[in-house]
C-alpha positions in Angstrom: 102.7 8.5 127.6 105.5 5.9 127.4 108.4 7.1 125.3 109.4 4.6 122.6 112.6 4.0 120.5 112.6 3.4 116.8 115.5 2.5 114.5 116.1 3.3 110.8 118.5 1.6 108.4 118.4 2.5 104.7 119.9 -0.8 103.7 117.3 -3.0 105.5 115.1 -5.1 103.3 112.0 -7.1 104.2 109.7 -6.8 107.1 110.1 -3.7 109.3 108.7 -2.9 112.7 111.2 -0.2 113.8 113.2 -2.3 116.1 117.0 -2.5 115.9 116.7 -6.0 114.4 114.0 -5.0 111.8 114.5 -1.2 111.3 112.4 1.0 109.0 114.3 1.8 105.8 113.1 5.4 105.8 113.5 8.2 108.3 110.1 9.7 107.3 108.4 6.3 108.0 109.8 6.3 111.5 108.6 9.9 112.1 105.1 9.0 110.8 105.0 6.0 113.2 106.4 7.8 116.2 104.6 9.7 118.9 105.6 12.9 120.8 108.6 12.2 123.0 109.9 9.2 121.1 113.5 8.8 120.0 114.5 7.7 116.5 118.0 6.2 115.9 119.4 6.4 112.4 122.0 3.8 111.3 124.7 4.9 108.9 123.8 5.0 105.2 122.4 7.2 102.5 118.9 8.5 102.9 117.6 10.0 99.7 114.4 11.4 101.0 112.6 14.7 101.8 111.8 14.8 105.5 109.2 16.7 107.5 109.5 16.5 111.3 106.0 17.3 112.5 106.2 15.6 115.9 108.3 16.3 119.0 110.9 13.6 118.5 114.6 13.1 119.1 116.3 12.2 115.8 119.8 10.9 116.4 122.2 9.7 113.7 125.6 8.1 113.7 124.5 4.8 115.2 127.5 2.6 115.7 129.8 5.4 114.7 128.8 5.4 111.0 127.7 8.4 108.9 123.9 9.0 108.4 123.7 11.1 105.3 120.6 12.9 104.2 120.7 13.8 100.5 117.3 14.7 99.0 116.8 13.2 95.5 114.2 15.8 94.4 114.4 19.5 93.8 112.7 20.9 96.8 113.2 24.1 98.8 114.2 22.3 102.0 115.6 18.8 102.4 114.4 18.7 106.0 111.7 20.9 107.5 111.0 21.0 111.3 107.5 22.1 112.1 107.1 20.7 115.6 108.3 22.3 118.8 111.0 20.8 121.1 112.6 18.6 118.4 116.3 17.5 118.8 118.5 16.7 115.8 121.9 15.2 116.4 124.8 13.5 114.5 123.3 13.7 111.0 125.0 14.8 107.8 123.1 16.9 105.3 124.3 17.5 101.7 123.2 18.1 98.1 125.8 16.0 96.5 124.0 15.8 93.2 123.3 19.6 93.0 119.6 18.8 92.9 118.5 21.9 94.9 118.0 25.0 92.7 116.0 27.3 95.0 118.2 30.4 95.7 116.6 30.6 99.1 116.4 26.9 99.9 118.2 25.1 102.7 119.4 21.7 103.8 117.4 22.2 107.0 114.7 24.7 107.8 113.5 25.3 111.4 109.9 26.5 111.6 109.1 25.8 115.2 110.1 26.8 118.8 112.8 25.4 121.0 114.5 23.2 118.4 118.0 21.9 119.2 120.4 21.2 116.4 123.7 19.8 117.6 126.8 18.0 116.3 125.6 17.8 112.7 127.3 18.5 109.4 126.0 20.6 106.5 128.0 20.7 103.3 128.1 21.0 99.6 125.0 22.9 98.5 124.2 25.9 96.5 121.5 26.8 99.0 121.7 27.6 102.8 123.0 25.2 105.4 120.5 26.0 108.2 117.5 28.3 107.8 115.8 29.6 111.0 112.4 30.8 109.9 110.2 33.6 111.2 108.0 30.9 112.8 110.9 29.8 114.9 112.3 31.1 118.3 114.5 29.7 121.0 116.5 27.6 118.5 119.8 26.2 119.8 122.5 25.6 117.1 125.5 24.1 118.7 128.7 22.3 117.7 127.8 21.9 114.0 130.2 22.0 111.0 129.0 23.9 108.0 131.0 24.3 104.8 130.6 24.9 101.0 127.1 26.4 101.3 125.7 29.7 100.1 125.0 31.0 103.6 126.0 28.9 106.6 123.2 29.8 108.9 120.5 32.4 108.1 118.1 33.8 110.7 115.0 35.4 109.3 112.7 37.5 111.6 113.3 35.0 114.4 114.2 36.0 118.0 116.0 34.6 121.1 118.2 32.0 119.3 121.5 30.7 120.5 124.2 29.9 117.9 127.4 28.8 119.4 130.5 26.5 119.1 129.9 26.0 115.4 132.7 25.8 112.7 131.6 27.5 109.5 133.8 27.9 106.4 134.0 28.2 102.6 130.6 29.8 102.3 129.8 31.7 99.1 128.1 34.5 101.0 127.9 34.9 104.8 128.8 32.4 107.5 125.9 33.7 109.6 123.3 36.1 108.3 120.6 37.7 110.4 117.8 40.0 109.3 115.1 41.7 111.3 115.8 39.8 114.6 116.0 40.6 118.3 117.9 39.1 121.2 120.0 36.5 119.3 123.3 35.3 120.7 126.3 34.3 118.7 129.3 33.1 120.7 132.3 30.8 120.4 131.8 30.2 116.7 134.8 29.9 114.3 134.1 31.4 110.8 136.7 31.5 108.0 137.1 31.6 104.2 133.6 33.1 103.7 132.7 36.2 101.7 131.5 37.7 104.9 131.7 36.3 108.4 128.6 37.8 110.0 126.0 39.9 108.2 123.4 41.5 110.4 120.7 44.0 109.3 117.7 45.5 111.2 118.6 43.6 114.3 118.3 44.6 118.0 119.9 43.3 121.2 122.4 41.2 119.2 125.1 39.7 121.3 128.3 38.7 119.4 130.9 37.4 121.8 134.2 35.5 121.6 133.9 34.4 118.0 137.0 33.7 115.9 136.7 35.3 112.5 139.5 35.2 110.0 140.2 35.2 106.3 136.7 36.4 105.4 
């Protein structure tokens, strides 16, 4: 199938067809219109929505060098949930600026699929988790993200063969990275500081922790 491109701009008003000239005002609308393999480009702006990525798409923010900020306006467990395999998320900013989220085990982003790539995003200011890698996930790549002022930075729950590398994680209330009941996960070249704990791992096997910089935790 032919791969298409769609554009999103929260400030657009009037007719929308997903082109750069007439973008959709909502990320979820673009996902609903897209097909597997399509790419969605998100212009800078504030996106107060709850998002489910249920198709294999590329979701790329920061168009024209501006900040694409996702800040859910309802109290939900996850601001964005990825349920489709082979999704790529890049250059988005996730936050809970209004302290809307109240679930103690919620997250700004939950991965519930295989081979998802999360790169060059920012997760900040939430009382919940930054990134949650669910037991339904495996083969997740979490690379070059910045995570700060969260409860847990990244939590991996009964999920195997994930790569977490080159991330900067700091000022987390609990752990920078938390893993429970996992196998063959790899953590390398991360910088974690000013957290209650840098890395917390329990009931894990074949865990590779290499060349991380951990200080002031």
